[in-house]
N, C-alpha and C positions, 0 to 999 in steps of 0.2 A: 519139567519143560519139554521132555522128549516128544510127547504127543503134539504139542504146539509146533514144534519144529517140523512136523510132518504135514502141517496144514498148508494149503495153497488156495486162498480165496482170490479168484481170477475173474476179471471181466473180459468178455470178448467184444471187440468193437470193429466195425467196418461200415462201408456204405451198403445200403440194401441191395441184395442180389449178388454179393461177392462170395457167398457161400459160408458165411460165419456160422449159421445155424446147422448147415449140413456138416461142417467140421465137428461141431459139438455132438451131433447125432452119431458121427463116426467114433468119437471118443467113447460115448456111452456103449455103443455096440461092441467095440473091440475090448472094452473093460468088462464085458459081459454083464453090464447093468441092464441092458435091454436085449431081448432075444432076437430082434430083427432090426435092420437098419432103417430108421425112420426117414421119411422123405418129405421135404417141403412141397415138392412139385405135385405129389399125389395125395397130400393132406394127411399123411400118417406120422408127421413129426411129433415127437414127444414134447418138444419145447414150444412150437407154434401151435397151440391147441385151441385158442379162442376161435369161434366161427368167423370173426372178422379177419383174423390172420390167415385162416385156411382159404377164405374167399380171395384174398389179395396175394396169397403165397408170399407173405412177407411178415417179419416180426413187427408188431405194433406196441409191444410191451415186454419188459424184461421178464424172463423166466429163469428159474434156478434149478440146478441139479448137482448132486455130488457124484464124483467119479473116484472110486477106490483104485489106486494104481501102485503096485509094488510096495505096499505098506504106507503109502501117502494117501491123504484125502484131499482131492481137488474139488473145490466148490466153484462151479462155473456159473457166472451170471451172463446169460445170453441176451445182450442188449439190442434194442431196435436200431436199425441203420437208416430209417427214413427221416428225412429232414424235419418232418412234423413232430417227431417223437424223441428228439435228442435230449430233451430235458430229463426224461426218464433215464437215458444212458448216463448223463452226467451225474445225476443224483446217486445212482447205484454204484458208479465207479468210486465214489467217496467211501464206500464200504468194502472195497477190495484192496489188495496189496500190490497187484500188478495187472497187466493187460496183455492179451493176445490180439494183435492187430492183423486183420485179414485183408489182403489186397488181391484183386482179380488179375490173373496172369494175362488176360486179354485186354481188359479195359483200364488197367493201371489204377493209379490213385484217384479217387473221386472225392466229392466235396464232404460227405459225411465222415469219411475216413480222416480228412484234414481236421475237421472239427473235433472228432473223437481224440485225435492225437493232441490237439490243443488242450482238451480237457485233462488228458493224462499229464501233460506238461504242468498244468496248474496244480495238479495233485502230486507232482513229482513221482509218478508211478513208473517203476521199471516195466519194460515190455519186450516181447519178441514179436517178429513179423513173419506171417505165413503168406507166401505167394501161392494162392490156391488156384484150382482149375487148370493145372499144368497139362491135363489130358485133353483140353479143348482145342479146337481149331484156332490157329494164330496165337496160341499161348507162347509167351516169350519171357522167360525168367529174368534175363539180363535187361531187357527193355523195362520190365516192371521194376527192377531194382533201380534203374536210372530215374524212373518216375518217383520212387520212394526217396532216393538220395536228393533229388531236386526239391522235393516238397518238405522234407524233414531233415533238420540239421542236428538236433539234439533230442534224445540220445542219438549218437552217430550210428546210422544203419550200416551194417556190413554183413555180407553173406557168410554164414557159418557152415553152409552146405550149398552145393550146386546140383542141378538136376542131371539125371541120366536119361537122356532123350527128352522129347517134347511131343505134344499132341498125342496121336495114337501110339507113339513109341515111348511115351513117358513110363518109366518103370521103377524109378527109385532116386537115390541121391548119393552124393559123395560127402562124407563128413570130413571137412577140411582139416580140423585140428588132429583128428585121429588118422587121417589119410586112409580111410576105409570106405568101401562102397556097400550100399544096402539096396538090394533089389526086393521088391514086394510082389507077392502073388495076389490073386483075386480075393483071397480071404484076409488080406492085410498082414500076412506073415512075412517077416524079413529074412533074407538070406545074406549073410555077411561075406564079403570077398574083397580082393584087391581092387584098386582103382583101375577102371578099364583103360587100355593103352591109348585109345583115341581121346581120352579126357585127361591124360596125365599132365600134359603141359598146361592146360587151362586150370586144372586143379592146383598145380604148383603155383601158378601166378596168383590165383585168388587166395591160396593159403598164405602167401607172403603178405598180401594186403591185410588179411585177418590178423596175422601175428603182429604186424606193425601197429594196427589199431589197438590190439590188446595191450601191447607193451607200453604204448603211450599213456595208458591209464595207471601204470605202476612204475614208480621211480626206480626200483631195483631192477626190474626187467628191462626198462628202456636203456639202462647202462649196459646190460649184457647184450642187448640187441645191437646197439651202436658199436660195441666192441667186437661184434661178430662171434660172441660166445654162444655155444649151444644152449638152448633153453629146453628143459625137460617138458614133455607133454603134460605132466601133472601140474607143473607151475603155470603153464598157459591155461589149462582148464580152470585152475583155482583163480587166476587173475581174470579170466572171462566171466566167471560166476560173480566175482566181486564187482566187476565193471557193470554187469547187468543190474545187480542189486542196487548200485549207486546211480542208476539211470545215466550212465556214461556211454554205453553201447547198447544197441538194439539188434541182436542177431537176426538174420533173415534166412528162412528155410523154404524150400519148395514142397508142394503137396498137391494131391488130388483127392479131396475128401470123398467124393462119390465112388471112386475106385479103391478107397481105403489105402491108398499108397502114401507112405511116409507118416501115417497117422500115429502108429505106436512110437515111432521115433520122436514125434512132437510131444507125446505124453511124457516120454523120458526127459525131453528138453524142459518142459514145464516144471517137473519135479526137481531137475538138476540145476536149472539156471534161474528160475524165478524164486524170489525170496519167501521165506516163511514169515509169519508175524514176528518171530524172535529176531530174524535178520533185519526186518524193517524197523524194529526198535519201538520205543515208547511213542504213544499217541499224545499229542499236546492239546489240551483244552484250556479252559480258564475257570476261575471261581464263579459260582452262580451270581454273586452280588457285585463282582468287580472284574470286568474283562481284562484289566491290566495285570491281574494276578494269574500267572500261568500255573496250570495243574497238569502233571504228567501221569499217564497210566501205562505201566509196563504190561506186556502181553503175558501175564502170569496168572495161571488158574487159581492161585491162592490169594491174589489181590482182590480188593473190593470190586464188585461188578460194575462195568460201564459198557455202554453201547450206543449205537445211533440207528434210528429208523431210516431205512433206505427205500421202502416202498409200502404202500397201503393198497389192499384189494378189498373192494366192497361187494358183497354178494347179497341179493335180497333175501335169501333163505339162510345162508350160513353166517351172515353178519360180516363184521369187519375183521380182516386178517392183517396183522401188523408184522412186517418183515424187517428184521434188524440184524446188524452186525455186532458181534460181541468183541469188544476190544480187550477187556480184562475181566478176571473173576470167572466164576462158574455158576450157571443156573441149573436148577433141577425143576421137575414139574411141580405144580401147585405152589407157586411162590408169588413174590411181588417185588416191585422196585419203585423208585421215584422217577416220574417224568420231570426232569429238572427244568426243562424249557418252560413247562406250564405249572410247575410247583404242585403237581397232582400225584397222589399215590395211586398206583395201579396194581390190580391183582390179576393173575392168570391161572389157567388150569394146565392143560397139556402144553408141552413144548413140541413143536412140529418141525421136522426136517422136510425140506421141499424137494419134490421129485417131479418137476414139470407141473402138470395139472394136479397131481396127487400130493398128499401130505402123509408123512409117516411119523408116528409118535417117537420122540427122542428122549433118551434117558437123562441126558445132560447136554449143556452147551458151554463151550469154553472159548478162549481167544482164537480168533480166526473163523469161528463158525458163523454162518448166516442162517438164522432160524426164524420161526414165526410163532406168534401166539394169537389167539382170537378174542374178540369182544372186549378189547380195552375201551375205556369210557372216553378218554380225552386225547389220546395220543394220535399224532399225525406225522406224515413224512417230514424228515429233517429233525425231529425232536431228539434230544439227548436223554438217555436213560442211565440211571446209576443207583448204586446202593444208597439208601436214605442217609446212612451215617457218613457217607463219603461222596457228596455230590460233585459233579463236574459237567461243564457245558462244552460240547464240541461245535466247532464252526460248521454250520450247514451251508450248502450252496444256495444262493437266492434263486427262486424260480425264474426261468426266462419269461420275458414279457410277451403276451399274445400279440399276433400281428394281423389277424383278421377278425371281423365282428359281423354277426348276423342278428337280425331281429327274429325271435323264436316265439311260436305260439302253438298250443295244442291243436291238432287237426280236428279232434272231436270235442264238441262242447261238453263241459263237465270234467275234462281231463286236466284242467289247468293246474290244480293243486298237485295231482300225481306227477305232472311234468316237472314242476319246479322242485318238488321233493326229490325226484330222480336226478335232476341236474345237480342239486346240492350234494347228493351222495357221490355223483361222479367227480365233483370238484375235490372231495376228500381223497379219491383215488388218484386224480390227476390234477396237480396244483397249477398247471398252466391253463386250465379251463377257468374262465371267470364269468359269473352271472351277475349282471347289474341291471338296474332299472333307470332308464332315461326319464327324468321327471318331466321334461318338457314335451317329448313325443309320446310319453306313456308306454313305451315299448320295453320289453324285456330283451336285453342284449346278451348273447352268448359269444364270448371271445375265445379264440384258440390259436394254435400255431400254424394253421393252414386249412385249406378246404378238406384234405384227406382226414386231418385230425378231427374236424367238426363232424364230417360224414360218419366216420367210424364211431364217434361218441354217440351220435343219434341212432346208429344201428344197435349199439349196446343197450341204449335206453329202450328201444323197441323190444329187443330180445329179453332183457332182464325185468323190465317194468311194464311191458305191454302198452306203451304210449307212442302214438304216431305224432311226429313233430313237423311243423311247416317252417321252412327257412325263408326269410325275406331280406333284401338289402335294407339296412337300417336307415331310418330317416335322418337327414341332417338337421341339427338344431339351429335353424336360422333365427335371427332376431330382426325386429323392425326399429327404425329410428328416423329422425328428421334432420334436414339440413337448413330449414328456414324458420321464420318467426311468424306468429299470427295472434290476433286478439279476437276471440269469438265468444258469443253468448249462447248458453244452453238453457233453454226455458222449457220446463215441463208443466203443462197445465191440463188437468183432466176434471171434468164435471160429471158426476154420476147421479145427480138428483138429490143426494144427501150431501155429506161432507165430501169435498173434492180433494184434489192433489195439486199443490203448487210449489214449484221450486224454480229459482232463477239464479244462474251463476254466470259471471263473465270471467273468462280466464285469458291469461297471456301464456303462450307456449313457445319455448325456444330450445335449441339444442344445447347439450352439455358436451364437454370433451369426452372422447372415447374412453369407456371404462369407468366414468364417474357416476353412473347409475341415475337415480331419480331424486329430484329435490322438489318439495312442495312448499310454497311460501304463502302465508296468510297476510294479504295486504288490505283487508277489509277495515274501513274506518267509518265511524258514524253509525254503526249498528245496522247497516243496510241488509246484512244477513246476521241473524242472531248467532251468538257464539256456539250454541248447542248443535247448529246445523253444519258448521264448517267441517268437522271431521267426516260428516256424511259425504260432503262434496269430494274430499280427498279419497275416501273409500271408493266412490264411484269411478274416479279417475284411475285408481290403482287396479280395480277389477277390469276396466276397459283396456288398460295396458297389458294385463296378463293374457287376455284373449286375443290381442292383436287387432289391427284395423284392416290392413290390406292383404295379409297372408295367413292370418291365424297364429302367427308367432309372437312371442312377448315383445313389448316395446321397451327399449332401454335408452339411457343417456339423454334425458330431457328434463327440463325445468318447467314447472307449472306455477304460475302466480295467480291466486284468486284475488281479483282486483275490484269487482263490483257485483251487484245483484239486487234482488228484491225478494220480499216474502209476503205471505198472507197470514193475518192473525189466526184464522181458523183452519185454512186448507193446507198450510205448510206442514211438512213432516220430514223426518230424516230420510225416509224412502224417496220422497219427491226430490230432495236436494241431491241424493245419491244418483238418481236418474239424470238430473240436470247436469251434474258434474261429468257423468259418462257421455252425455250428448255433446256437451261443450268440447270435451277432449277429442272425440271422434271427428267432429267438424273441423276443429283446429288442426288436427293431425293431417287431414287431407289438404290443408292450405299451406303446409310447412315443408313441401318437397320431400315426401316420404321416400325412404329407400330401405334396402335389405342389407343386413349384415350377415356375413358367413363366418363360421369358425375356421381359424387358420391354425395349422399344427406345426410344431417344430419337428421336422423330419431329420433324423440322423441315419445316414446310409454308410455302411462299411463295405468296400469293394476292393478287389485286386486292382493294381494300377492299370491293367490293360482295358478295364471296363469303365474307367472314370469318365471318359468323354461321352460315351453312350448314355451313362446314367445321368450326367449333368444335363445333357440335351433333353432327355426324357423329363427331368424335373422342370426344366424351362417350359416344355410343352404342356405341362400341367399347371401353368400359371404360377410356378414356384419362383421364389426370390432367393437366390443363393447367398448365404451368409459367410461362407468361407470353407476351406478344406484344411485337413491336417494329415501328415504322413505318419503311419504306424507300421514300420517295417516295409513289407511289400504291399501293404494295403493303404487305401486312402479313406479318410472319414469326411463325408460331405454333410454339411449342415445347411438346411434351407427352411424357409417358411412356405408352406404349401396349403391351399384350401382343402379342408377335410373332404369335400365331395370329390376331389380329384384323386383321393387316396383309397377310396373304397375297394378298388380292385388292384392295389399296388403290389401286393405280395406275389401273385402269380406272374405279374409282368417283370418284377425284379428277378425272380427265379429264372424265368425264361431268358432274360437279357444277359444274365451272368452265369448261366449253367448251374445255378444253385449256390454259387460262391459268394453272392452278396447277401447281406443281412441288414435289417433296419429296425429302428424303434421310432415311436412318435409320441408326442404329448401335446396337450392343448397349449397354445401360445397366446392367442388373443382373437378378438373379432375385428374384421375389416369389411369395408363396403364392398358388396358384390358388384361385378360389372353388369352392365345393362342386360345382356342376354340371360344371365343367371337370375337377376332381379325379376325380369318379365316372366320367366318360366315359373318361378316360385309363386308369383302373384296369380298367374293364369291357372295354375293347378289348384289354387285355393278357391277360385270363383265358382267352379261347378259344385264343389263340396258345400260352399256357403249357400248356393241356391237350393241344393238338395235339403239342407237343414232347415 
């Protein structure tokens, strides 16, 4: 178990732009994994290597790299901090044992950091916090800590070190438990010394707060603390390590990644404070056939293999790369396992260790390793993998629901098949992308987590598959119905010199309750229409309903009774009665106060308390009907019925209104009558199209 105790699978989380990737680049450089310090700003980052990331100077997808440090192996998962890509962050975090949370010393805690912390809470991940960019103008470690403490209650954040200087004068840190100062030069090398005199009082004050917080997590130490008994530094260090591993305390450290200041100390903190797979303990899953039967997997190299897929990458040339965390057992090249989720046996060739964009052949993979294999047949993100003789299913996080949708089509004729094949491959890589077809509007709809998400996806499709895509606002699937009654004759008579066409049908049309659909009643008596022609009348009516009458949208919620008619012994046919039924329906429809129905969505918005009034006002301005609110801690959940057309651009509006702290989901609720302005607009837009046809 010795090697497993040296493993540290760690996810890095923060809001975009807080320096998370720059910190990881500094780790790689100072551990001599890379020969130069990669930069996000100039596009030389080892971890942000996709062209779309280089263009935006931001992580859009998780990348992985191993950092050997003083006999330990740290596998860093550098997750994206953009709001549109947090599903990737959450999924990958499930394959790590702890997190390094990065906060900007100038801009404090931002929304994606809040959400990343919540993900870590849900997974019970231990974490440390790094206040980065201490060398920047207006950097303030203690204000940043106030922001951290205000936003995060558990694990309890507490400084384990305080900075020496700030902005241009930032040069190192004071280790509070050890009461030592570390000053870093431009190469990242530390010089140890006593606490500077000007910081002695401040360091003593914060050390006391740290000691109190640590002792509160240990029954034996709290007694000593309250009695005033001296506590040995080794006892405090051991208790702090245990408190971090149990997610009771989150130590906070200062750093300046671009100046390499405090970075080696942070590497030491990761290996010393964050837990190994052994310290984290057994992973609990369940039996494949019964979720009620728990199954444990110890992080033992000799145990049966088990793991979970945390990411999938699809390349048009190299094929599919499956990235997974090993929870137990040992894998070697040229082997196989069971995809327990899909009951599918899989074979693989090489085991690959991930180094940013590159992959290196690995001789084996054991507990704590995050590795990859290529060209699996059926495996997808979130799937559980295990030894065939000892299967287990691990609970995967459900994908976040998309919040924006666009109609997509190929820019160039003939590229349609290429486009949809490319999007389908992208959905394997990114489970928050959805491609659906709207049967009514006949549009292909691409849904994603936001405008940036969709734009980046289309840029990848262009780069990888050479397909240009046109985005459009999706059409709303309106429907037509009636509010009145009418009795109308539809008579079709055509003489062509030979056998003619004759069909005559009289119908009564009336509305049905909303959502009741269509009912056809045969009220013919006395054989005025022969039985064999009555289904043709109904078919003509159904086809007329499908194509709509006033707006080209389907007709719903009406009842048709066939009450009378006539026929010709020679000229009558099914086609003639089908046309007669269609004619009668269209005439009757126009006499029955036609109207337009619009789809109404159930909108659920979650926002901090301070934005509740603004959000509710905005919902009302969108013709929304508030259904109620619920309190969830410091957040409010608002439920409302809102017309779909009013929500087509809701995502950027809510983000702007709440500073990105609001989230929402929506699902179809029902159809309701559209107001006159909407009805008239829908009908008027159809008329030019109808005349053209």
